N, C-alpha and C positions, 0 to 999 in steps of 0.2 A: 855799535854793532854793525857789521857789514851786512847789507841786505842783498840777498840773492835774487836773481831773476830766474824763475823756474816755473815752467808750465805745470798745470795739474797732471798732464800725462807723464811728463818727466818725473814729477814728484812721486806719483804712484809707482812708476818703474823703479826709481831709486830705492824708495822705502820697501818695496817688495823684495829687493836684493838684500839690503842690510838687515832686514828683520827675518830673513829666512831661517828656519829652524827654531824660532821663538814661538811660544804659545800664542795663538790668536784668540780672538774673542769667542769664536764658536767652539774652541777646543775645551772650554770650561763647562762642566756639567750644569745643566739647568734644572735637573731634578735628581732625586736620590731614590734608590730602591731599598737599601737596607735601613733599618731603624733600630737604634739602640733604645734602651729603656731610660726615660728621664726620671730622675729622682725628684721627690717632692722638695719644694723650697720653703724653708721657714721664713716667716715675715715677722717684723717687729715695728713698733712705732718709733719714729726718729729719735725721740727723747727716752726711749726704752721703758716707757710706762704707758699703761692703757689710759686713754683719755676718758673724761666723764661724758662727753658727747662729741659728735662730729656732725658736720653739715653735708657729708659726702666726701669721698676720697678717691683720687686717681693716682696710680703708681705704675712703674715699669719693672720688668724682671728679665734678666738675660738667661739664655738657654744654650747648652753645649751643642755644637754642630751635629746635625744628623740625629737628634733625639726627639724632636717635637715637630709634627707636621704643622704647616702654616695654618691650616684651618681647624686645628684641634680645639677641643673645648677644655675648660678648666673647672676644677672643684676647689672651693675655698672652705676650710673648716676652722672652727675656733678651738680653743683649748679643751673644750668639752666634747669635741668631735661633732659638734652640730654644724650643719652646712650653712654657710653664709651666701646668699645670692650674690653673684658676681657677674658683671659684664666684661667681656674680654675682646680684644682685637689685636692684630699684629702691628708692631712698630717697625720691624726690620727682619729680613731673612738672610740666611747664609747663601753663598753661591750655589749650593746644591738644592736650594728651595726650602730647606727646613727653617723652622722659626729661630730667629736670633734674639729678638727682643719682643716681648708681649706687653700689652697695657691692660690694666684692670681697673674697674671702678665698683665701689659698693655704695649703697645708699646711706642716708642720714641715720646715725645711731647704730650702725652695724659694725660688727667686728671689734667691739669694745673689750678686748681681752689682750693680755700680754703675749699670748701664743696663737699665731695664725699659721696655717700651712696651705700652700697652693700646690695642686697636683694636676698635671695634664690628664684629660679624660677623653674617652671616645666620643661621648656626647656632652656638649657644652651648652645645651639649650637651657636658658634660665628665664624664669618669669619675673617680671618687674612691673611696677606701677606707673612708669613714665610713658605717656602717649604723646605723639606729635601729629597734628592734623594741619596739612598745608592747604590753604585757601588762596584764591586769586589775589586778594589784597592783604592777607594777614596769615600768621601762623599761630595756631592755638596749641599750647603746651599744658599738660596736666601731669603733675608728678605724684598725684595721689593725695596731696595736701594743698598745693598751690595751683592756681590756674592763671596762666599768663597769655596775653594776646600781644604778639609782636607785629608791628607794622611793616609792610613791604614798601610803602611809599610815604611821602610827607616827612614830618619832623619827629613824630612820636615813635621812637624805636620800641618802646614799651607802651602800649596803649592802656593796659591795665594789668594789675596784679591782684588776684583774689585769693583769700584763704577760705577754703571750703565754701566758695561762692560769695563771700563778703569782700567788698573792695577794700584793699589796703593802700593802693597807689594807682595814680592815673597819669597819663601823658608824660612819660619819661622822655626828656629831650636833652640834647647837648646844647649848651649855651656858651657863647664867646663874646667878650667885650674887648674892643680894640680902640686904639687911638693912633692918630697919624703923626705924632711927635712924642718924644719922651716926656716932655712937660717941664723942662728946665727953663730958667729965666732967659728971655730973649728969643724964644721960639714963637712968640705970638699966640694966636688962638689955637688951642688944641681941640680937634674934633674927635668925638667918640662915636662909635657905632656898635650895634648889637647884631649878632649872627645866631642862627640856630642850625644845628646839624640837619642836613637834608639827605635822606636815604637814596642811594643809587642802586644798591644791590644787597640782597639777602640770600644767604645760603644755609641750608640745614646740613650740618656736618655730621651729627649723630642723632639718631631717633629713639634711643633707649635700648632696652627697657628699663635700665637703671640710671643712665646718664644721657642727657640730650645737650647738644651744643648748636648754637645758632650764631652765624657770623653776619654782621651788619657792616656795610661799607658805605661811605658817602663823603660829603664835603660840607663845610660850614657856609651858609648862604645868608646874605642880608636882604633888606627890603628892596635894594636896588638890583637884586639878582646877581651880585658879585659872589662867586664861589671860590673858596680857597681853604687851606688847612685840612687836607684829607684826614679822615679818621677810619679806624677799624675797631669795632666792638665785638667781643665774643661774650655770649650769655650762656651760663652753665646752670643746668637744672639736674638735681639728684633726687632719686626716689624718696618721697616723704620728707624732704628737707623744707624747712620754713624759710630758707634763704636762697637768693639768686646771686651767683658770683658773676662779676663783670670784669673783663680785661679790656682796658681802654688804651688805644694808641693814637697819637697824632703824629703827622709828618709835616714839618715846617716847610712851606713853599712860598712864603711871602718875601717882601722886600724888608730886610731888617732895619732899614733907615726910615720906613714909613709905617710898617705893620707891627705896632707894639701891642702885644697881648696884655690886656689889663686884668682880665678874668677868664678862666677856662674851667667849665664844670659840667655836672650832670644835674638836671632839675626834675623834680617830681611833684605832682599835686597829691595831697593827702586829704581825703574827705574826713570831716570832723562833725560830730553832732553832740547834743547834750549840753549840759551846763558848763559854763566857762570854768567853774570851780573843779570840773572833772577833766579838764584838758591838761595833759601832763607833758612837761619838757624835761629831757634828760641829756646830759653830756658826760662822757667818760673822760676823766682827767688822767692823772698819773697813778700807776699802780692800781689800787682798788678804789681810788677816789671817784665819786660820782656827784655831779651837780644836778640837783633835783628840785624842780619848782612846778607850780601850777600857773596857768595863765592868769587866773584870778585867785589870789591867795586867801586862805582862811586862817592863817596863823599870824601871830604878832599883832592882831587887831586890838583896838581899845576895848571892844566888846567881845567876849569869848564865846565862840560857837559851841564849845564843849570839847573835852579831851578826845572822845571817840571820833568826833568830826575831824579834829586836827590830825589825829593819828591816821585816820583813813586817807586823808588827802596826801600826807607826807608819804604814805606807803603806796600811793597810786591807785587806791581803791575808791569805789563810788562813795560819794557823800550824799546826805539827804538833799532833796530838792529845796530850792530857795525858801519856799513858804513853810517848809518843815523845820527850818533852823530857828534858834531861839529868837524871841521877840526883839532883843537888842541888836540882832544881826540881820534878820530876814528883810525888814523894810529898808535897810540901808545898803544892800548889796550893790545897787547901781552906783554907789559912790566909791566902791573899791576899784581901783584901776585894773584894767585887763591888759596884760603885757602880751601882745601878739607876735612880736618880732624878737628873735634871739640870734646872736652870732658868737661863735667860738673862732677866734683868729689866732693862728700860730705863725707869727712873722719870722721867728728864728728857731733854731733847735732847742733853745733853752727858755722860752717864755711863751705863754699864751694868755689871752684874756677872754673873758666872757662878758658880753654886754647885752642889754635888752632895752626895748622901748615899747610904748603902747601901740604905736603904728607909724607908718610913714608920715613924715612931716613934723614929728615931735622928737624931742631930744633923747639921746641915749643915756642910759645909766650904767655905770661900771658895776658889774655884778661879782666878778671873781677873777682871780689870777692864779697862775700855776706855771709849771716848767714845761713838761712834755705831755701833751694831751694824747690820749689813745686814738683820737680821731673817730669816735663813734658817738652817735646821738640817737634820740628817739623823740617822736611826737605822736600823741594818740590819747586814747581814753581808756578807762577800765574795760571797755568792750573791744579794744584792739588798736593797733596803730603800726607805724613803720619805724623800724630801727635801721640805721644806715652807717656805713663806716668806710674809711679810706685806709688801706694798708700802708704802713710806713709813713704815717701822717706827718709826724714832726720831723722825721728824717728827710722828707721831701718838701720841706717848707719853701716858700710861704704857702700855707694851706688854710682852708677856712670851711666851716660848716654854718649854713644859714637856715633858720626856721622863720618863715614869714606867714603872717595872716592866721596865726593859730587861734585867733579870737573870732574867726569867721567859719563858714561852713566848708571852706576849701583852703586848707593850709598848704604851704609850699615848702619844700626842702631843696636846698642846693648844696651839693658836695663840690666844693671848689678845689680843683687840683692846683690851680694858681689863684691865690687869693686876691680879689679885687681891692681889698683893704691895703694891700702891699703896693710898692712901687711897680710900674709896668715892667714886663719882661724885656730885658735889654740884651739882644743877641748881636749887637754891632761888634766889629773887630776892635781890638783894644788899642791899636796905634795906627798912625797914618802911613806906615811903610818906611819912614825915615830915609827916603831917597833910594831905596833898594829897587831900582828899575831895570837892572840887568842881572844876568845869572852870576856874573863876576862879583857884583856887590852883594848879592844874596848869599853867595858862598862865604864872603867876608863876615856877613851877619851871623851865619852859622858858626863861624869860628869863635865869635865872642859870646853869643848867648845860646848857642845850640838850637836856634830857631830856624827852621826851613821855611822862609817866607817867600811868597810870590803874589803879586797883585791879583786880586780876584779869587784867590783860593781859600781865603779865610772866611768863607761864607757859611752860614747855617743852612743853606738851601739843601733840603733833603734829609736833615737829621730828624730823629724820631724820639718819642718818649712814651713808654708804656707804664700804666698804672693799674692797680688792682683795687676793686671796690666790692662791697657786699650790701645787699638789701635784705632785711628780715621782716617778714609779715607776721606780726606777733598777735596772739589772741587777746592779750590784755597788756596793760602797762607792766613792764617787767620790774621785779624788785631790783634794788640797787645791786644786790649780789648777782642776779641773773644778767643784768646789763654789763657788769664788770666782766663776767665770764664771756659774754658775746664779744666785748671789746678785745679781750685777750685773744680770743679765737681769730678775730679779724686780723690782728697784728701777727699772730703766730699760729697759722692753721696747722692741724695735725697731718703728718705725712706718714705713710707706710713705706717701708723699704725692706731690704734683705741683708743678710749677713755679708760682710766684706769678703768672706771666703767664696761667695758665689761668683765674684768677678773672675777669679782664677779658675774655678770649676767650669764656668761657661766658656772660658777662653776668649772673652771679648776684649776689645781695646788692646790687642796684641797678645793677650793671654800670658803676660809675664809679671804680674803684680802679686805681691804678698806671698812669695815663695818662701817656705821655711828655710832658715839658715841657723847655724850655731851661734848663739848669742855670745857676747863678750862685753866687758866694760866699755871698750872703745866704740863698739857699735851702738851700745845703749846711749852713749854720749851723743852720737849723731842723731839718734831719735829724740833725745832731749833737746838738742839744738833745733830740730825741726819744730818741736812744740814751742820753743822760745820765740822763733821767728814769726810763727803764726800769731802767737799771743801778743807779740810786740806790735804787729800791724793792726790787730784787733784793737789794741789800746790806742794806737795812733788815730784811728778813725774817730774815736771818742775825744781824745785830747785835742786833736787838731780840727775837730768839727768838719770832717769831710762829708758834709750833708748838703742838702738842697735839691731842688727839682731837677736840675741838670747835672748835678755832681754825685748824688748818692750812688754808691756802689764802686766808685773808682778810688784809687789811692794815688799818692804823689810819687814822682820819679826819683828825685835826688834831694839831698839835705844840704842846708847852708849852716855849717857849724858856727860861723861867726854871729849870725843873727839868731841862732837856735830856732830856725823855722825851716820847713820844707820850702824849696825854691818855687813857691807858687806864682811868682811874678817874673821869672827868668826864662824866657823863651821856651826852649825844648826841654827844660828840666822840671816842668810843673806837673800837670796831670799825666798819669802814666799811659793811659790808652792801650793797655795790653802789651806794652813793650817788653820784649824778652819773656813773654808767656806767663805773665802774672796769673791769668785765668787758669792756665794748665797747672801751675804750681798748686793753687788752691784745690782744684778738682782732684788732682792725684793725691793730695794730702787727705782729702775726704775719702778717696778710694782706699787709702791705707788705714784710716782711723775709724771711719764711720761716725765721726763726731757731728752732733747737730749744729754746734756753733760754726764749724767749718763749712757745713752745707749752707747755712744761712748767709755767710759772707760770700761764698762762691755764687749763690743764687743772686744776690744783689749785684755782684759784679757782672754776671751773665746778662741780667736785665739791662744794666747800664751800657756795657761795652758793645752789646749787640744792637742797641738802638741809638744812643747818643753819639757814639764814636764812629758811626757809619752813615754814609749818604745813601738814602734809600730811593731817591728820585733825583733827577737833574743830571748834569754832565759828569759828575763824579761817581754816580751809582754804578755798582753796589760796593764801591771801595770804602775803606775806613781811613781815618786821619791819624797820622803819627802824633806822638806826645807834644803837648803845647800848653800854654797858659789857658787857652780855651780849647775845649774838646774837639772842635771842628777847625781850629785855627791854622794847623800846619798845612803847607802846600804839598807835602808828601802824602798823596792819597794812594793807599796800598792794600793789596789783598791780605797781607799779613795781619792787618788789624780786623778786617771783616771776616776772617777765616772761620769756617764751620768747625774747625778743630776745637775752638773755644766754646761752642754752643752744644755739642752733641751730648755731653754728660747730662745737662739739665733736661734736654728733650727726652732722653731715654729713661731717666729716673722719674719724670713727672708726666710725660706725654703731652707737654705744653704745645698747643697748636700755634701760638704766636711765634715761638722759637722755630717751629717747623716751617713757617712762612719765611723767616729770615734765612734759614739754611737753603731752602729751595731757590731763593733769589740769587744765590751765589753760583748756580750751575753754569750760567752763561757769562760769568764775570770777566772772563778773559777778553771778551770783545771790547771792554772799556780800555784795555791796555793798548789799543791802537792809537788812542788819542791822549790818554793820561799815562804817559810813559814814565816809569819810575826813575830811569836814568837820564832824563832829558837835560838835566843841568850839567851832566858830565859827558855829553856828546852822543847819547843814544838818540837816534832819529825818531821823530814822531811818525807813526804809521799812517796808512790810508784808512780813513774812518769807515770806508765801505769795503776794505780789503778782506782777504780770506785768511791772512796771517797776522800774528802779533809776536813781538819779542817777549819771551817768557823765561824767567830765571828758573833753574832747577831747584832753588831753595825756597825762598819766601813765597814766590809766585806759585810754582808748581805744587809745593806742599799744601798751600791753601786750596788750589783747584782740586788736587787729589782728594782732600778731605770732603769737599763739596760733592764731587762725583761719586766717591765711595758711599757717602751717606745717602745721596739721592738714589743710587742703585739699590742699596739694601733696604731703603724705606719704600720705594715705589716700583722697583723692577725696571726702571727707565733704561732702555737699551742704549740710548744716546750717551747717557752718563757713563754707563758700563764700558761702551766702546772707547770713549775718550780716555777713561782711566787706564784701561789695558793697553790701548795704543800708545799712550804717553809713556807708560812704564817700559814697554818694549823698545820704543825709540830713544829713550834715555839710555837704556842698557846697551843699545847698539851704537851709541856715540863712541868715537875712538877712545875717549878718556872718561866715559861714563858720567858720573855726577861731577867730576872735576872739569868737564867741559863748561860748566857754569850756567850757560843759557843757550837758547837757539830760537829760531823762528818756528812757531807752532801753527799748524793748520787748525783754525778755530773749530771747524765743524767736526773734525775727526779726532783731534787731540794728538795727532802725529807730529813729531818734531822733524825738521829737516836735518840732514847730516851736516856736521861741522867739520872743519879741517882737522887733520890728524894731529897737528901740533898745537891746537888750541887748548889751553889750560887756564881756567879762571876759577878762583876760590874766594868766597866771602865768609868772614867770620859770622855774619848774620844768617847765613843760609839755614843752619840747623838749630836755631834758637827760637823759632816761631811755630813749633809743632811738627816740623819735618821728621825728627827722629821718632816721634810717637806714631805718626801716620805710616811711616815706612816700616816700623816694627809690626804694625797691624797688617800691612799689605804682605809682608814677607810670610806671616803666619797664615794669611787668608788665601793668597793666590799662588798657585804652583807655577812660578816663572823663574827658573834657576838663573837666567842671565840677569834679571833685575836684582835678585838677591846678591849675586856676585858683585854687581856694580855698587850696590849700597854697602855691602861689607867692605869693599875696597875703600870707599870714602870713609867709613867708620874707622878702619884700621890705620889709614895713612894720614888723616888730618893731623893727629898729634904724634905721628911717627917721626923718627930722626930724618935729617936731610938725606942721609945715605939710603935709608929705606924708601923714601919718596922717589929719589932719583932712580933707584933700581927698577921701580915699577913704571914710573911716569916719564922717565928720561931726564928729569930735572927736579930739583927740590922746589918746594912751594914757598920758600921764604918765611919770614916772620908772620905767624898767624896769631890772631887774638882769641881770647876766651878759651884758653886751654882747659881750665877746670870744668867749665860747662860741657865741653866736648869729651870729657872723660866718660860720659854715659854712652857715647858712640863706641868708644873703645870697649867698654864693658859689654855692649850688645854684641859686638863682633866676637868677643871672647866667649860669650854664651853660645852663639850659633856655631862657632867653630870648636867649642869645647877646648879652648886653649888657656891653660892655667897661666902661662907667662903673660899672655895678653891681659888676663884678668888682673894680675898683680900690677901690670903697667897702668891699668885704669885706676887702681887705687893710688898709685904714686902721683898720677896726674891730678886726681881729685884732692888728695891731701896736700899736694904742693901748693894749691890755691892760686895758681897763676891767673891773673885777670879775673879774680873772683874773691873768695874769702879764705884767707890763709889760716887764721887762728880762730878757734871757737871761743865765743864769749857770750855769756848770758847776764852780763852786768848792765844794770840800768842806773843812770845818773838822773837824779831829780833836781830840776832847776826851778827856782821860784823868783818872785819879784825882789828887787826892781830890775833884775837882768832880763826878765820876760814879762809879758802881759799877764799870763796865767801860768800856774805851775805845770810843767811838762816833764816828760821822760825822754831821755836820750840813750841810745845804745851805740856802742863803738863800731865805727866803720860800716854803717848801714847804707845801702842803696837798694832800691827795689829791683833793678836789673840783677844785681849780684845775688840777692836773697832768692829771687824766683829761680834763677838758674842753679844756684847752689842746692835749693830744695829739690828741684827735679833731678839733678845729678845724684844727690844723696840717696833719694829713694830708688833710683835706677841702679846705683852701685850695690845697695843692699839686696835688691831683687836679683840682679843679673850675676853678681859676683860676691854675694854675702859671705860665702865660706872661703874666700880668697883674700880676706882683709890682711893688709900688712901694716906694720907700724911706720907711719909716715915721717 
């Protein structure tokens, strides 16, 4: 890219000339005077059936432009027209200041009906039982049932949890065990160290009255005062809920060659009292399976304490005091071993073990085995105790639950997100570079394995992982049925949502989805194919075991037909890392179907790709890593992977604060492009690290920035984000060849692009396959900027046009362009905006032609078993994730934009 020397004064002068006549930031209204009437919104549970119980629920709802004031209240009614107390707050606003997305929360056990209705109201004052009291060194939260003290300093982020005044848990801390070598032969002595999470900052984000949220930030610190591995915790409290929800995030900032994580977890002390025969241990296994024992057992003895005693202990109820037991038992209780320590260890997705011992220093006894544990346990007495669970427990293996010292007055529970019984976490790069010490050699490596390698770039520095946990302060030992229900809830919490028609009614996300069209067998076949592709990938997650702490939520990129495996070990063909908008495919498929299984898969992918595939600190922050054998392994660090376009759905549907943090972090992402230049290996110069400009492509770069700026503007009213967005739109439109200019230098502070030469034309097939079409469709509907719409429609219409049509407009043809099928949705969008039937029919020809995509529909699965493969697997014809994601997005767009213009391909 040619770098211009242009002073700020010259820049302002030139941009003032070529943007004349275009809408400027101040020209858009900041408030509205008229107000339409908003219709009530019907809500339903995600699985379309009312749950038996909830621990509190939060959800989001979109509203049509100009119908709901930002500060309006809401009334929630159940099927019997009884009012359900609801806490509400804004998530996003329209440019006119009206409410675009609202968030709502209800307390535990509320809204347990199949029919709920949400209505804007003049007065939204709602009473609730949650109170938050901020003190100098702590925060006290009372939700009407639980009382929790949160520390502002030290290591105990939860100092105590009480249920109606009785202590259930104390001294909640983060614990970390590390070692300075992996531990293989020849490494000599391996040194292990222990760390605890040390609190740096505590923020109360919500104060009730129905939902309270506290954010805790800090780092793990050892006895030598070394601090590393930043963490973020969010604690959620709902009115009258007996549980505390915890969202836990770590960001890796160590040396992967020296800082090997051996164990990573959350630890709590649990006060215990009474007879050891009344201390109860529970673990939830698979399905309804429960492992249930007492610290000191009264069953199976040579001398029988009696049926009633045995049944009481098995049920978790109080047994008679020792001296009240039969003569053959009472004087000999001291000889019954008390097992104080228990562990449930899930090393793989398909196996767990439970073991126990009397106490430290004595041998373990293997107690039970199973396949997939639900990751929930309990320790306590008939007078109460603590249940605890990790969501996606077996999916995020290796994981572990420990109960220690249950035979003493202070038991201990540790929820291990990385199990210390497993091998250490190994984040080192997987090869030595193979001599790729120049860009020329690296490009040759790209040619053979599709891996974009560069020394020093395959580092895990700055990648993150977010986990979800729950604590339950229970009044008594739960029955096996109750604990199984809690375990199921931890793994699959109940969500409220709205009918998919509300997307279109509200006009959010471009307002072009789920538009009715005349059905036909051909169109139904397309919908069936959409179902098939989703089902296939859902099945592949299971068959190929795409699980694990760092892997769960992602899918693979390409398939190796010869080995009958996905190319997990071949350079850039392994983990997908959002390549060609896999995330968007899933989210728009949910938008079209409302299916719970689609939501769950998209949710897992959002958690993964937003955390693991992105560098959150360090020199690459906040860019993401292109597809690779390791999620962070590729040297292509790009905005197209960290794009907010992939995160917005989950945020608006759930009001998830962690995803909100991730989206906010992308607002200034363009500054990193000065030093981490996407095109550095093909001659794009590295910019000035302190400079005011960066080279930004109008496709993958700007599309990602636009998503970040738009989302920040509508979420917070941030005028800097708004200015950058609108300035960038105006200065792209003012380029001599609009989007076909390809890229330009952008002033980072303002978002304005410098003008390029009149004859500059640059087109990449990747520009419009990472969220750009979706964001531009939304901007065209949102912002009244005719010049921008014209520039975007020109790109949409000409990308797949004939050489003659391209030359007539641009002065020369664009040459052979790739991904014609996926770009058919651009043609369809132009057809819809221009109301052009011929263009719509052309879009269908492009889609059905299948060029650089999927030509022939197929829902055939081939089952292959041993000895050809290790385990029985399913194969589908001609599957690649790139093709499926883009085919899916194009298919949905074609049906929406041009559903009534279908032609026989």
